[in-house]
N, C-alpha and C positions, 0 to 999 in steps of 0.2 A: 504494500500500500504506500503510495506516495505521501510523504509527510506534509506536503503543501499542495493544494490544488490552486492552479492559477489559470485564469482566462481573461481575455479582453472582450468586454461586452459594451457596445455603444460608447466607446471611448473611456470606459471605466475599467481600470485594472483591478480584478477581483481576486483577493488572496484569502484562501480558506485554510486555517490550521487544521490538519487532517489526521489526528491521532485520537479519534473519539473514544476508543476503548481505554485511553489513559487521560481523558479529559483535556486532550490537546496540550499536554505538558511538554516542555522543551527538552529535546535531546540535541546533541551536536548536529545530527543530520537535519533535524527540523530547522534549527537556527540558521545553518548555512544555506539551506534551501530557501528560507524566507529572505535572507540577504540577497540571494540571486534574483528572486522575484522583485524585490524592492529596487534593485539596481536597474532591472529592465523597465520598471515603471518610471524611474528617473530619466532614463535615456530615450525612451520611445515617445516621440512627439505626438503620436496618435493617442496616447494615454493622457487624459486631462484631469482625472480624479482617481483616487485609490480607495478601495473598500476592503477593510480587514475584518474577518469574522471567523467563527469556529464551527467545525462540523459536530453534529450530535448535540448533547445536552449542555456542554460547557463552551465558554469562549477560550479560556486557557487557564490551567491550574498552576502555571509557573514552571519552575524547573522540575524535571522528572528526578525524584530522589533515588530511584532505582539506578540511574546512570551514575550518580555521584558516590554511590556506595559500592560500585564494582571495584575489583582489585586494581584494574588499570584506569580508574576514574580520572577524568580531568580535574584539576584543582579548581577551587572557587575563583581564583584570579583569572585562570584561563577561560572559565565559563563566562565571567563578566566581560573580560577584555576582548575575547574572540567571538563569543556567541551573541551576547545580549547588547552590549554597548554599541556595536556597529548597527544594530537594528534601530536603536533610538536615534542615532545620528542620521541615518538615512531618512527616517520619518521626519525629523526636524529640518534637515538641510535640503531635502527635495522640495523645490518650490512649486508644488502642486498640492491641492487640498486632499487631506486624508480623513476618512470617516472610519471610526471604529464602531462596528455593530456588535455590541456585547449581547450575545444570544443566551448566555447562561452565566455560571459562576466565572468570575475573573479574579484570580488569586495570585499573590506574590508578583513575580515579574509579569504575569499575564495582565494583572490590573494596571501596572505601571506603563506597559506598552499601550494599553487602551487610552490611558490618560495623556500620553505623549502625542496622541493624534490631534488634529485640528478641531474636529467635531466628534464627540463621543455620545452615542445614543445606546440605550439599553432596553431590552425587553422588560416588561413589567415584572416578570418572574426572576430576572437576573439579580446578581448580587456581586459585591466587591469585598475582598478581604486582603488586608495587609498582613499576610500570614507569617512573615519572617520571624517575629518574636516568639512564635510557637516552637521554633527550633533553635533559638539563640542567635539569629542572624539579624542584620540590619536591612532595611529596604534598599533594593538596588534598581537597576534599569530606569534611573532618573526619578525614582519615587520621592527621594528627599528633596529634589529640586521642584518637581511639578506640583505635588500634592499640597504643600503649604501655600503655594501661590494660588491654588484653586480654592482652598477651604480655610486658610489661616493657620498660623503656627500651632495654636492650642489644639484645635480639632485634629490637625494632621498628626500631632504628637500622640494624642489619645488613640486615634485609629491605628497608628503604627505600634504603640506600646501594648495596647490591650488586645489587638488583633480582632476587633469587633467585626462581625458580619454586617455589612451595610447594604440594605436593600436598594434596588434601583430607584425606587421612589424617594428614599432619603438622599441618595447620591444626587439626584436632580434638585431636590429641595435646597441642599447646602451649596450648590454650584460646582460639585465635583464633575458632573457631566452636563451635556446640553439639555437632554430631555429623555423621557421614557416613551416607548411605543407599545401598543397592544401586541401580545404574543401572537395572536391569530394572523396578523398580516405583517409581522416584523420583517420577514425576508423581503417582501415586495417594497415595503415602506423605506427600508434602508437603502435598497438599490435605487429607488426613485430619488432619494436625497443625494446619493453620489452622482447619479445621472444629471440631476439638476445642476450640480457644481461643474460637471464636465461640459455643460453647454454655456457656461459663463466665461468671462474673460480670463483665461488661465494665467496669462502673464500677470495681470493685475492681482489675481488672487495670490499668486506666488510672491509678488512684491509686498502684499499685505502681510503675508507670513514672514517675510524677511524683516519687516518693520516690527512685527510683534516679537520675533526672536531677539532683536536688538533692544527692545524696550525692557527686557528682563534684567538688563544690567546698566542701562543708561539713566542719567538724571533728566529732568524735564527739558532743559536747554539743549542738551545733546540730542534728545529725541526729536525736538522741533527741527533741528538741523537735518536729522536723518529723514524726517517726513518731507522736508523740502527737496532733498536730493532724490528720494525714491519717487516722489510725485512727478518730478521732472522726467524721470525715466518712464513712468506709466503714461505720461502725456505724449510720448513718442510712439506708442503702440498702435497697431492697426485697429485693435478692439476699441481703444479710446475714440478714434476717429469715427468708427462705425456706431458707437454708442451715442455720440453727439449728433451724428447725421440722422440716426433713427429717431432721436428725441425731437429734432427739428421737423422731421417728416411725419411725426406722430404715428410711428410704426414700431413693431417689435424688432429689436436689434438681432442680427445674426452674427454671433461672435465666432471667430475661428481659433481663438486661443493664442493669437500672435499680437 
């Protein structure tokens, strides 16, 4: 069974973690396969949005502990530096919109990969768990970076230290994710969201992502300068010209992503 299912559908790169019998937990094979799919999404101009989800009942249960307890197991540093961190970097540095469709439990690294995406939606029955404290570890895969910025330091510390199971409804309420969607039409609704993004001005969305990334470490004055620079770049795109022309002509714009 392929650890990753990947297809391009209507300009959406669809990545499905595919170890349902192990709740899509990460092995080296799965992590490296996901990296390859992400690199293709970055390089292929036909792909204008990326959708990440899981097969079966779970989104991703984090690292497969069966792998780390084997005799020739990779060390934690190898897992983080070679398996997980490249995934987070590709998600954040690829200037295209990423949607995480959390169809079930998202635990440990699985939860933090979902939170690293640009827009995270979850089925109403899904849940999030910062499970690291249960085995004496710290949150990785960008968890200590993204979660406090999403929910605040106190709440993030409590989630991480106590290892509480957070319902999708609660995650949406506190701003951890964008919103929940009904289980019965989750697959269609999440693809429709990704497809909507794929029809929008891709370069402009990518530049928005660049500005948001830089805002995480800039003060206001520097960010105002960054907005000035990036807006000038956005104003030179074909999609900007099409958007303005369509507005003047009172019609729906047809964006090409350029």
